[in-house]
N, C-alpha and C positions, 0 to 999 in steps of 0.2 A: 330704870333699876335692871339688873340681870345678874347672871352667874359669872364669876371670874375664877378660872382655875388657876390657882396660885402654884401649884406643882408644875404646870405647863409654863406659865409665864416666868417664874423664877424657879427654875429647877435646882434642887440640892445635889450636891456631889455625893453626899452619903447621908443616910438617915430619913427621918420622916418629920413632918411639920407638926407642931402644936398649935393652938390657937395663938399663942403669944409669938411664936416665931412666924406665923402666917401673917399675922399684923404687921410684924417688922418688914416682912417681904413685901407686903400690899403697900406700906409708907414709901419703899424704893420705887414703886411704880407711880406714885404721885397721882391717883385718880383724880379727876376733875370734880369739883364739889357738886356740879349739877348731876353727876352719875351716883353719888353716896347714898342719898335716901333710899332705903330698902335694899341696898346691895347685898348679894349672896356671894360669899366666896367658898370655894371648895377646895380641898387639899387631901393628898394621901397622908394619913396620921399613923399608919402601920401597913405592912406589906399587904396590899389588895383592901384595905380599908380606907374609905373615903368618908371625910367629915364636912358636913355644909353648915356655915353659920349666916345669919342674916343680921345686918345692922339695924337695930331698932330704935337708936337714938333719934332725937328731934332736931339737932343741930348738925351741922356738917363741917364744922370747923376741926382741925387737925387733933385738938385735945380729946374732943369727944369721939371723933370717928375712930381714932386708934386705940381706944379704951376698952379692954377685953369685956368689962361687965355690960356693955352696951351691944355686945354680940351674942345672939341666942341661937343654940342649935336649931337648925332648920329641918321641918318635917320629921323630927324623930318621934317614934312611937305613935305614929297616926293609926289608930286602930278602927275597926268596923265600929265600935261603940262610940268612938270620937266622932266619926262621920255621922252616924244615927243622931247623936246630940246635936250636932251642927245643923243638921236637917231639921230637927224637931224646933232648934230655936229660930230658924229662918222663918217658921211659920207657913212654909210651903209644904203642899202635899205632892208626895212623889209616888205616881201610880205605877205599879209593878205588874207586868203581864205574868198571868198564871199559867200560860202556854205560849208557845212559839207561833208568833203570827207576823203580819207584815208592818206593824207599827215600829216606831223608834224608841219605845218605851224599854226600860231596863226589863230583863226577865228574871224570873224567880228561879233560884237555882234548882228546885225540884223539877221544873219543866225542862231544864237543860238536861239534867241527869235522866229524865225518863226518855227524851230523844236520843241521847247517846245509847241508853239501854236498848232501846228499839233498833238502832243501827247494828249495834253488836249482836243482838239475837235474830237478826234477819236470817231467814231461810230460804234458799231458792229450790224449786221443784220444777220438774218437767215431766209431763206426761205424754204418751204416744198413742194414738187412735189409728187404726188402719181405715182408709176411706178407699173409694174407687179411684180416687186421684193420685193415691200414694199414702203417705203417713202424715197425719195432722199433728203437730207437736205444739203443746202449749206450755209456756214458761211461766212460773208464777213465783212471786215473794210473798212469803208470809201469807199464803191462801189468796192473794190477789194476782189476777192475770195481768202479765206485763207484756207478753208477745204471743202470737199465735202465727205459725207458718206450716205451709205443706210441703213435704219433702217428695219430690217426684220419684215414682218407681222407675224400674227398667221398662223399656218399651217392648221386650221381646223381639225375636228375630234379629238380635244384634244390635237393636236401637238402644240408645242411652239418653238420658238427660241429666240436667244438673240443677241444683237448687242453690241459690245464695240466700243465706239468712243473715239479716243485719238486725241486731239487737241494739236498742239505744237506751240510754238511761236519761230520765228527767229529773230535776231538782225542783223541788217546790221552794217558794220563797221562804217558808220557815226551815227548810234544810239548809238554805244558804246563809240564814240569819245565824243558825247554828254554828257554822263555821266561821 
């Protein structure tokens, strides 16, 4: 079983499909009986509006298969509550991570929000301190040092030197999981 796009397979010259007209178009395609159980059809029912129906009948003969009452809307109005009910009925415990970590467990939305807020509120600072070798620059993010380097000073007597500063970013597994 799988999806069959009626609008693509049997395009209309004008207008849109209803379930009844989609089933008429499906009949013209004469799908093999072995493909009928659980088949899902999709079609454009209004401009930009797609409807999906699943065959829920137990027989695959033509009379039953092309009968509209045996086609039910597929995946309509599936809500978080519906999913929670299904999980509860399954008897399986779903462990939700309360923070971003390296596991593959689903993450609580509060942990995701906290991580996003932390990224959004990040502050970068730099401090410069004079030393005998030049100027020591310390870069920090939210108070944590992320890089330190010394900028060489002039050598006097026409001498000069240059400093190349390379700043890199590291992402923790938690940050990668966030993205």
